[in-house]
C-alpha positions in Angstrom: 0.0 0.0 0.0 1.0 3.6 -0.6 1.5 5.5 2.6 -0.7 8.6 3.0 1.2 11.6 4.1 -1.2 12.6 6.8 0.8 11.5 9.9 3.8 13.4 11.3 5.6 13.6 14.6 4.5 17.1 15.8 1.8 15.7 18.1 0.8 12.3 19.5 0.4 10.0 16.5 -2.7 8.2 17.8 -4.5 11.6 18.1 -3.5 12.4 14.5 -4.8 9.0 13.3 -8.0 9.6 15.3 -8.6 12.8 13.4 -7.7 11.2 10.1 -10.4 8.5 10.7 -12.9 11.1 11.9 -12.4 13.1 8.8 -12.8 10.1 6.5 -16.1 9.4 8.3 -17.3 13.1 8.0 -16.3 13.2 4.4 -18.2 10.0 3.6 -15.2 7.8 2.7 -16.1 5.5 5.6 -19.9 5.2 5.4 -22.1 4.5 8.4 -22.7 0.8 9.0 -19.6 -0.3 7.1 -16.3 -1.6 8.5 -13.1 0.5 8.6 -9.7 -1.0 7.6 -8.1 -3.4 10.1 -5.5 -2.4 12.6 -2.9 -4.1 10.4 -4.0 -2.2 7.4 -3.8 1.2 9.2 -0.3 0.2 10.6 0.9 -0.6 7.1 -0.6 2.5 5.5 0.8 5.0 8.0 4.0 3.1 9.0 3.0 3.0 12.7 2.5 0.2 15.2 -0.7 -1.6 16.0 -0.9 -0.3 19.6 -1.0 3.3 18.3 -3.7 2.3 15.8 -5.7 0.6 18.6 -5.5 3.7 20.8 -6.9 5.9 18.0 -9.7 3.5 17.3 -10.5 3.1 21.0 -10.8 6.8 21.4 -13.4 7.0 18.6 -15.2 3.9 20.0 -15.5 5.7 23.3 -16.9 8.8 21.5 -19.6 6.5 19.9 -18.4 7.2 16.3 -17.1 3.6 15.9 -18.4 0.2 17.2 -16.1 -2.7 17.8 -17.5 -6.2 17.4 -15.3 -9.1 18.5 -14.5 -11.4 15.6 -16.0 -9.1 13.0 -14.1 -5.8 13.1 -14.8 -2.1 13.7 -17.7 -0.4 12.2 -18.8 3.2 11.6 -21.7 4.0 13.9 -22.8 7.2 12.1 -24.5 10.2 13.6 -27.5 9.8 15.8 -30.7 11.5 14.8 -33.3 12.5 17.5 -36.9 11.7 16.5 -39.9 13.3 18.1 -42.3 10.7 16.9 -42.7 7.3 18.5 -40.5 4.6 17.0 -42.3 2.0 14.9 -40.6 -1.3 15.8 -40.7 -4.4 13.8 -41.0 -8.1 14.9 -37.3 -8.5 15.7 -37.3 -5.4 17.9 -40.4 -6.8 19.7 -38.5 -10.0 20.3 -35.5 -8.1 21.7 -37.8 -6.7 24.4 -39.1 -10.1 25.5 -36.2 -12.5 25.3 -32.7 -12.6 26.9 -30.9 -13.4 23.7 -32.0 -12.4 20.2 -29.9 -12.9 17.1 -30.3 -13.2 13.3 -28.7 -15.3 10.6 -28.6 -13.9 7.1 -29.4 -16.4 4.4 -29.6 -14.0 1.4 -28.7 -10.4 0.7 -28.9 -9.5 -2.9 -29.5 -6.6 -5.3 -32.1 -7.3 -7.9 -34.5 -5.6 -10.3 -37.8 -4.6 -8.7 -40.0 -6.2 -11.3 -43.7 -5.3 -11.7 -44.9 -6.3 -8.2 -42.4 -4.4 -6.2 -42.3 -1.5 -8.6 -46.0 -1.0 -7.8 -45.3 -1.3 -4.0 -42.4 1.2 -4.1 -43.7 3.4 -6.9 -40.5 2.9 -8.9 -39.6 1.6 -12.3 -39.6 -2.2 -12.7 -35.9 -2.0 -13.8 -34.9 0.0 -10.7 -32.9 -2.0 -8.1 -34.1 -3.2 -4.7 -32.3 -5.1 -2.0 -33.7 -8.5 -1.0 -32.8 -9.8 2.5 -33.8 -13.1 3.9 -32.8 -14.1 7.5 -33.7 -16.4 10.3 -34.4 -14.8 13.7 -33.5 -16.7 16.9 -34.8 -16.1 20.5 -32.7 -17.8 23.2 -31.1 -19.8 20.3 -34.4 -21.2 19.1 -35.4 -20.3 15.5 -38.6 -18.2 15.8 -39.2 -16.6 12.4 -38.0 -16.0 8.9 -38.0 -12.5 7.6 -38.0 -11.4 3.9 -37.2 -7.7 3.6 -37.3 -5.5 0.4 -35.7 -2.0 0.3 -35.2 0.2 -2.8 -31.6 0.8 -3.5 -32.0 4.6 -3.4 -33.0 4.4 0.3 -29.6 3.0 1.5 -27.4 2.9 -1.6 -24.5 1.0 0.1 -26.6 -1.5 2.1 -24.6 -4.4 0.6 -21.6 -3.3 2.6 -23.4 -3.1 6.0 -23.4 -6.1 8.3 -27.0 -6.4 9.6 -25.9 -8.8 12.3 -24.0 -5.8 13.8 -26.5 -3.0 13.1 -30.3 -3.3 13.0 -32.2 -1.8 10.1 -33.6 0.8 12.5 -30.0 1.9 13.3 -29.1 2.0 9.6 -32.1 4.2 8.8 -31.1 6.4 11.7 -27.6 6.8 10.3 -28.9 7.9 7.0 -31.6 10.3 8.4 -34.5 8.1 7.3 -37.5 8.2 9.6 -40.3 5.6 9.4 -43.5 7.6 10.0 -46.1 4.9 9.9 -46.7 1.3 8.7 -49.6 -0.6 7.2 -49.7 -4.2 8.5 -51.7 -7.3 8.0 -51.7 -10.7 9.8 -52.6 -14.1 8.3 -51.9 -17.8 8.5 -50.0 -19.7 5.9 -47.8 -22.7 5.2 -44.1 -22.6 4.5 -42.2 -24.3 1.8 -40.3 -27.4 2.8 -36.8 -25.7 2.9 -38.1 -22.9 5.1 -39.7 -25.4 7.5 -36.3 -27.0 7.9 -34.9 -23.5 8.8 -37.4 -23.2 11.6 -37.4 -26.9 12.6 -41.1 -27.2 12.5 -43.5 -30.1 11.7 -44.8 -30.2 8.1 -48.4 -29.6 9.2 -47.8 -26.6 11.4 -49.1 -23.3 10.1 -47.1 -20.1 10.6 -48.3 -16.6 11.1 -47.5 -14.2 8.3 -47.1 -10.6 9.2 -46.8 -8.3 6.2 -45.7 -4.7 6.8 -45.4 -1.7 4.4 -43.4 1.1 6.0 -43.6 4.7 5.0 -41.3 7.6 5.7 -42.3 11.2 6.5 -42.4 12.0 2.7 -45.0 9.2 2.3 -42.6 7.1 0.3 -42.6 3.3 0.8 -39.1 2.7 2.1 -39.5 -1.0 3.2 -41.8 -3.9 2.6 -41.3 -7.0 4.7 -42.9 -10.4 5.4 -42.3 -12.2 8.6 -43.2 -15.9 8.9 -43.4 -16.6 12.7 -43.9 -19.9 14.4 -47.4 -20.1 15.7 -46.3 -22.4 18.6 -43.8 -19.8 19.8 -45.3 -16.4 19.1 -48.5 -14.4 19.5 -49.5 -10.9 18.4 -51.5 -8.4 20.4 -53.4 -5.5 18.9 -54.5 -2.5 21.1 -57.2 -0.1 20.0 -57.5 3.4 21.4 -60.3 5.9 21.2 
């Protein structure tokens, strides 16, 4: 790698590197939700030792600009946006409030053409790109649901570089200033295909609950459509009506 001439010896090196990384975040070179280079990479780029790099990164972690995840790397947390409206949480967020341990396993994350069906949902051209994400949700290590999530590419253009096991979609939207204003949801019963039944470890005759949600932002754009297939033997849904 070519060394960048941004580090000198006029002030503590770790402080200089801290500001270099901060500037790259502010200028959009390191995008929210994505990983920054490794300690080894920084040490090689700037000709400094790993301990110095670690001190610079730790300082930004303590500030909340970076998030360190053991075994995965260090990620840009992005700027927090304060919302006045109540947060609209999804099924996974609801599980996090009820179970000790909640995790997800990504099966698919791909970029594809919207096609006629999703072009109508998102009011975009059928040839425009959308992200398709499919993942299994676990509660206390038990598979509870399968989620299929569809997001137009223009909403989060670099979503393919964001590890959704590190950041929730709510956090990603927050990073990019996207505010979900309201959602239209429906609940039904359905049967899963055989391969999806195996993912959830359920009997072939067990019906699952299908929760469909269309999420709108403050500009009334549909920014996410998702389907959650939840085990009927492990989950229930409550609806409250207010006058």
